C-alpha positions in Angstrom: -19.2 -9.3 -32.7 -22.4 -7.2 -33.2 -24.4 -7.2 -36.3 -23.9 -4.1 -38.5 -26.9 -1.7 -38.8 -28.5 -2.0 -42.2 -28.1 1.3 -44.0 -30.0 3.0 -46.8 -28.9 5.6 -49.3 -31.2 8.4 -50.2 -32.2 8.4 -53.9 -31.8 12.2 -54.1 -32.3 15.2 -52.0 -34.4 16.8 -54.7 -36.8 13.9 -54.5 -37.1 14.2 -50.7 -37.7 17.9 -51.1 -40.4 17.4 -53.7 -42.1 14.7 -51.7 -42.1 16.9 -48.6 -43.9 19.6 -50.6 -46.7 17.1 -51.3 -46.7 14.1 -49.1 -48.8 11.0 -49.5 -51.7 12.9 -47.8 -51.3 15.8 -50.2 -50.1 18.1 -47.4 -46.7 19.7 -47.2 -44.3 19.0 -44.3 -41.5 21.2 -43.1 -38.0 20.1 -42.1 -38.8 20.6 -38.4 -42.2 18.7 -38.7 -40.5 15.8 -40.5 -37.6 15.7 -38.0 -40.0 15.7 -35.0 -42.2 12.9 -36.6 -39.2 10.8 -37.3 -37.2 11.4 -34.1 -34.1 12.9 -35.8 -32.6 16.3 -35.8 -33.7 19.0 -38.3 -30.0 19.0 -39.3 -30.3 15.4 -40.4 -33.3 16.1 -42.6 -31.6 19.3 -44.0 -28.4 17.3 -44.7 -30.3 14.7 -46.6 -32.1 17.3 -48.7 -28.8 19.1 -49.6 -26.8 16.0 -50.2 -24.4 16.6 -47.4 -25.6 13.2 -46.0 -26.8 10.4 -48.1 -26.6 7.3 -45.8 -29.0 6.7 -42.9 -29.8 3.7 -40.8 -32.7 1.7 -42.2 -35.0 2.2 -39.2 -34.8 6.0 -39.6 -35.2 5.7 -43.4 -38.4 3.6 -42.8 -39.7 6.3 -40.4 -39.0 9.1 -42.9 -40.7 7.2 -45.7 -43.7 6.5 -43.5 -43.9 10.1 -42.3 -44.2 11.4 -45.9 -46.5 8.6 -47.0 -44.3 6.8 -49.6 -42.8 3.3 -49.9 -39.3 2.9 -48.4 -37.9 2.0 -51.8 -39.2 5.2 -53.4 -36.8 7.3 -51.3 -34.0 4.9 -50.2 -31.7 2.3 -51.8 -30.5 -0.6 -49.7 -26.8 -0.7 -49.0 -24.3 -3.3 -47.9 -21.1 -2.7 -46.0 -18.0 -3.3 -48.1 -14.9 -2.6 -46.0 -15.2 1.1 -44.9 -17.7 2.0 -47.6 -21.4 1.3 -48.1 -22.3 0.2 -51.6 -25.7 -0.3 -53.2 -27.0 -3.8 -52.5 -27.0 -6.2 -55.4 -30.4 -6.7 -57.0 -32.1 -9.8 -55.8 -33.4 -12.3 -58.4 -37.1 -12.8 -58.3 -38.4 -16.3 -59.0 -41.8 -16.8 -60.5 
């Protein structure tokens, strides 16, 4: 049995759109430029922005966050598989 691919849920398409207008470098990035930098289709980036798609494999989520210059957790929430659905992962307790 193979290990399931960790998934991430986009916080919001509006946030991705806003960050694309002013990335970590201060420069805008187009849908095509981001797709090319990440190695996904422009349709994937467009679907994330419009809310048609919310879940994405963690490796691709990491590449998107890196390409726009923000921390992964700014844009994406970790998810766990629960049956046929992905649900937000339970918060982890932080010990001091």
